N, C-alpha and C positions, 0 to 999 in steps of 0.2 A: 765117203770115208769120214772119219772123225775130224781130220784136219780141215776138211771142207766145211764141216759144221762150225768149227772154230772161226774160220775166216768169215762165215756168214754172221756170227755173233758180233765180231769186230765191226763189220760193215753196218750192222743194225745200229750199234751204238754211235758210229761215226755219222751216219745220215740223220740220226735223231738230233745231233747237236750242230749240224751244218746250218749256218744262218747267213743271211745276206750281210756282206761286209764290204770293206774297201777292196780295191784291186788286190789280187792274190799276192804275187811277188813282183811281177812285171806289169806295166800298164796294159790295159785292155787293147787287143789287136796286135800286141807285140809277139814275135816268134821267139822260141827258145829251142835249144837242143840239149839232150841228156844222155851221155854215155854211162853205162852201168855194167858191173860184173859181180858175180856171186856164185852161190851154190844151188844146185837143183837136186831135189829129192823126189825121184820118179816113182810112179805107181809100182807097187811090188809085182804086179802082173807083167811088167816089162822085163823083169829079171835082169835089171841093171843096177849098178851101184850109184851112189851119189856122185855127181860130177860138177864140172864148171859150166856156167852159163853166162852169156853176155848179150847186151842189147844196146841199140842206139836209137834214140827217140827224137822226133821233131814235133814240136807242139805249138799251139797258139791259144792264148786266153780269149775265150769267146764271150764271156760274161763276167760279172763281178766276182763270182766264186767258181766258175767252171772253165776248164781248159780241155781242148781236144788234142790228143797226141797220137801220132803215127810212129810205128817202130819196126825195125828188123831185128831178129834175134837168132841165136844159134847156141849150140851146146855140145858137150862131149862127155859121154859116160861109158865106162867099161863095166865088166862083170860077166855073168853067164852069157848075156847078150851085149854086144856093143851097140850103143844107142847114140845117134848124132842128129838131134832135131835142128831144123831151121824153119824160119817162117816170117810172116809179117803180121802186124796187129794194129788195131785202132782202139783207143781207150778214151772214155769220158772221165775226167778227173774233177772231183769236187773238194774244195778247200773247206776246212773246219776252222771257224773263227776262234782265236785264242788271244789273251791279253799279252802274251810274251812274244819273243822273236821267232820261236819255233812255229812251223805251220804244219799241222797234221792234215792228211787228206785221205780220201777213199777213192777207189776207181772200180769201174766195171767196163768190160769191152769184149771184143770178138776178134777173129783173125783166121789165118790159114797156117797150117803146119805140114811139113813134109819130114817125117822121121826116116832116117837112113839107118836101118837095123841090120847088123851082121849077127846072125844067130850063132849059137854055140857050135864048136867044131864037130860035135856029134851029129849036128843037123846040117851044117855047111850050106846054109841058105842065106839069101839076102832079100830084105823086104823093104819096099818103098811104097808109101801111099800118101795121097793128099787128103786133108781133112780140115773141117772147121773146128775152131776152139772157142771157148768162152773163158773169161778171166774175171776174178774178183780180187781186190787187194786193199791193203792199208799201207800208208807210208808217212814219212816225215821229212820236211825240209828244214835244215839248220843253217844258221849264218856262218860265214867264213870270214871273220874280221869285218873289214869295211868293203870287201869286194861285192860286186853285183852277183857273182856266182853263189850257189848254195850247195851244201852237202845234202845228198839225197839217199835215203834208205827206204827199202820197200819189202813187204811180205806179200807174195802173190800166189793165189790158187788158180791153176790152169786146168780146164776140163777139155780133154781130147775126145770129140764125139765119134770115136772109132766104132765101126759096126762089125761084129755084133756086140763087142764089149768095149765100153768107153774106159779111158784112163784119166785119173786125176793126179796132177803133179803139184809140188809145192816148191816155190822159188824164193830164196832169200838174197836180195840184191843190194848193192851200194854203189854210189857213184856221184856224179855232179849234175846240177841243174843250172844251165848257163844261158841267161837271156842274150839274144843276138843284138849287139849294138847298144846294150844298156850301160849306163854309167854306174860307178860305184854307188852303193846305197848311201843316201844322204844321212848324216848323223843328226839326231835331234838337238836342237839348241837347248843347252842346259842352263836354267836360271839359277842364280846363286841360292844356296841352301846352307847357311852357315852352321846350323846345328845338326845337319844331316838327318833330319826327321822325315824327309820326303815332301815337305811343304816349302815352297819357294819363299825367300825372305820377304818379298813384296806383299804376301798375303798371310805371313806367319805372325799371329797375334801373341805367340808365346816363344820368343827367341830364346836360345840357350837351353832348350829342352834336353834333359839327360839322355845320353846315348842309349839306344835300345828301348826307350820308352814308347809305348803305343800312344799315338796322338790322333786327334780328330782332324777334320778338313781344314781347320784354322791353325793347326800346329800346336794345339794345347793338349796336354796329357789327359787321358781319359779318367773320369771319375765315375766308376760304374754304379756306385750306390747313391750318387748325388748328394753326398754330405759335405762337399766343399773341400775335401782332401783328396789329392791325386792318388791313383792306384798304387804308385811306387812307394808312397809314404803312409798309406792307409794300413794300419795294423789290425783294424777290425772291419774287414770287407763285409758287405751285406747289411750294414746298419740301416734300420728302417728309415724311410724317407721322413724328414722333418725332425729327426732326433737331434738333441744337442750333443756335440762331440768336441773333443779337445784337438790339439794339433796332430795327434796320431790317428785321428778318425775314430776314436773310441769314446764311449760315454764318459763324462767327467768322473775322475777317480773319487771313490767314497771313503769315508773314515767312520765305519760303523760303530766303533767303540769310543770315538771321540778322544783318542790319545795323541792326535796330531800326526799319526803315521797312516798314510793311505792304505786301503785294504790290500792292494796288489803287492805292497812291500811289507805288510804287517805279518811277522812270524808268530805273533801271540795275539790273535783276535780275541775280543771279549775282555780285554784288560779293564779293571775298574777305572772309572774316570778320575778318581782322586789320587791315583798313584803316579809316580814319576817313571817314565819309560826311556829306553835308549833309542837309537836310530832305527832299530828293527821292530819297535813297538812292544818290546818285552820289558817287564818291570825290572828295576835296578836291584842288584844284590851288592850292596856297598862293601861288605866284608868278605865277599867271595866264598861263602861257606855253602852255597847251593840253596839257601833259603832267602827268598826275596824280602826286601825290607819290610813290607807291610805285614808279613807273617813271622818275622824274626824277633823272638822274645829276648834274644841275647845279641844285640848288635855289637860289632867290633870283636867278634870271636877270633881268637888267634888262628893263623893259617895252619892247616895240616892236622888239627885236632878232630876227633870223632864227635859228630853232633847228632842230636835227635831232630825230629820234624819241626821243633820250635826254634831250631838254630842255636841250641844251647849245648855246651860240651857234655859228653857222656863221661861220668866218672865211675863210681863204684856200683851204681845200680840205676835201672830205669824204673821209676816209680809208676804205678798204675792206679792212681787215685780214682775212686768211683767204681772200680771193678767189684761187683757184688754177685752173690749166688743165691739161689733159692734156699729156704730154711732147711738145714740139715741135708743139703744136697750139693753136688758138684755142678749142677746146671747153672750156666750163666744167665743173669737177667738181661733183658734187651737193652737196658741203659748202659751196659758194660761194653757193648761192641764198638762204640765210637772211640773209646780210650784204647781198646786193643787194636783197632785198625791203625791208629797213629803209631802204636808200638811196632806193628808189623812193617809199616813204612820205614821206620827208623832202622829196623833190622835189614830191610832190603837196601837201604842207602849204605849200610856198613856190612857188606857180605862176609868180612873176616871176623866180625864180632861174635864171641861165644858167650852165651848167657845161660843162667839157670833160673827156671821158674820155681821160685821158693814159696811154698804155701804155709800159712800160719792161721791159728785159731785163737779164740779167747780161752779162758780157763773154765768155761761152763762145760760140764760133762766129763766123762772119764778120759784119762790121758790116752789110752789106747785108741778110743774112738776118735778123739781129736787128731791123733797122728795119722790115722787112716783117712779121715776126712780132708786134712790138709794135703795129703798126697794126691787124692783124687781131684781136688780143685787145682793143684799145680799142673797135673796132666791135662785137665780140661783147657787151661790157658794155653799150654803148649800146642794142643791139637788145633785150637782156633788160630793161633799165629801161623802155623804151617798151612792152614786152609787159605790164608790170605797172602801166601807167597813167600813167607820166611823160610830160610833153609833149616830143615828139621835136624840136620846133622850137627848144627851149631847150638841146638836148644836141648837142654836136659830138664827134668822135672823132679823135685824132691819136696816132700812134706816134712815140716818141723814141728807140727802140733802147736803146743802152747809156748814154745820157746821164743825168745827175742821179742817180748812185747814192746810196743812203741808208745803205749798209753796205759792208764790206770784201769785194770780189769774190774775194779770195784764200782766203776760208773758205767752207765749204759753207753755214752759216747765213746768212752775209752775202749770198751769191749768191741764196739763196732769198728774202730780203727785197727784193732789187733786182728780182726778177721780179714786177711788181705793176702794178695800174691804180689811179690816183687820180682823184677828181672835183675838178678845179680850178675855183674860183669865178671867173667872168668879170665879174660886175657887183656 
C-alpha cells in the first residue's frame, strides 16, 4: 500500500543519518518500560473502522545507539466487521543522533498477532487465527522538564502475513518512555554569558556584543567581507577584499565636482568649482528669483516680479537681439536659435505671460511687401517658440512692416537694427 511505501521512505532517511553517538537516553544495559495509546487505521480489506490501540513495552539499551524492546499490544475496532487484535512483539530500535534534546528513532521488528474478528450480522461468523507480523516505524522522544521520563510518539507500519491475503495496518501512538530506576536528567552547568551571544564570558573576546548579532567562536561579530566593519554596521556588504572603506564599510565618499559636498549628498552634481554652493551642493540664488548667482545679470531683483532667463525683470517687451532671417525670407538663420531658446525658457518660467511676436522691416522695398514679410517672420518666431515648449495659446504674431523704427533707415547698420522681431508683453 502507499502508506507502507511512505514508512519505508522515512526509514531510509532515518537509517541514512543514524550515527554512532553517546548513550541514547538511559545508560547502556539499563531497562525501561513504555506505555502507549493511540489510533489504528486498519487495512481496508478487514472492513473495520479506525479504532483505539494500546501497547506496553519493556526494553533495554544493548549498544550505544540500539535498544531491544519487547511489547504486548491490543486494540478495538468496530465497523462492518468488529476487529479486536492482540499480540506480542519484539523490535530493534535505532536512535538518530541530533544536536538538540529531541531524539528521533527508527524501528523494525516482528511478532505474533491473534485477531478476534466478529463478522457482519449477515455473515454471523467469528474468526480467530494466529499469525506472524512485521513492523517498520519512526518515532521521537521529547524531554519532560527535568524528569528522567520522556514523551514518546510513534508512527508504525504493521504487516500481517495472513494467508492467502496479507493485511497492512498503520498505527499512530503516543505515550511515555520511562527508564527503570533512573534519576532525573542532570542539567548542564551553564557558564556565565553576559551578552547572551552563546559564547561563555571566559572565552568571549568581544563582550557586550549587540543582541541578535551572529558571532564567531570567540564571541566577535562576523565580518563577512573582511573589511574590518562588522556585518550589523556594514552598509556596503560584499566590498572587495583589501578595499579602503569608511566607518560604514563603504568606499570613502567622493566629491566629483569639488564643491565640498560629497557625491552621495550632492543634489546638484557637476557644479562649477568657482561658484558658492549650499549644504546640498547646489549653487546659491541670493535674491531667490530662480536664477543662480553666476547666471543672474540682475542681482537683487525684487521678490515676486516676472523675470527672464538672465534674472532680469520683464517689463514691456522681451528683446530678441541677434535674431536674423535669410534675405527676403522668413527662414531663421542658425545663429538665431540660441536667442530664441532663451526666450522659450523665459516663457516656460512664466506660464501666465502673454506676448505678441511683433515683426518689423526697414524701408527698403514696397510697403505691402514689407508688411507681408514682417508678418511671415513674426509667425516663424512664434512657431519656433512653440516647438521649444512655449504655450502657443499665449503667443500671437503680427507684422508691422516699416512701422516703429528704432534706428536710422538711411544707414546700413540702422536698417539692420530695424529688421527685427520683438516679444511685446500683453499682460
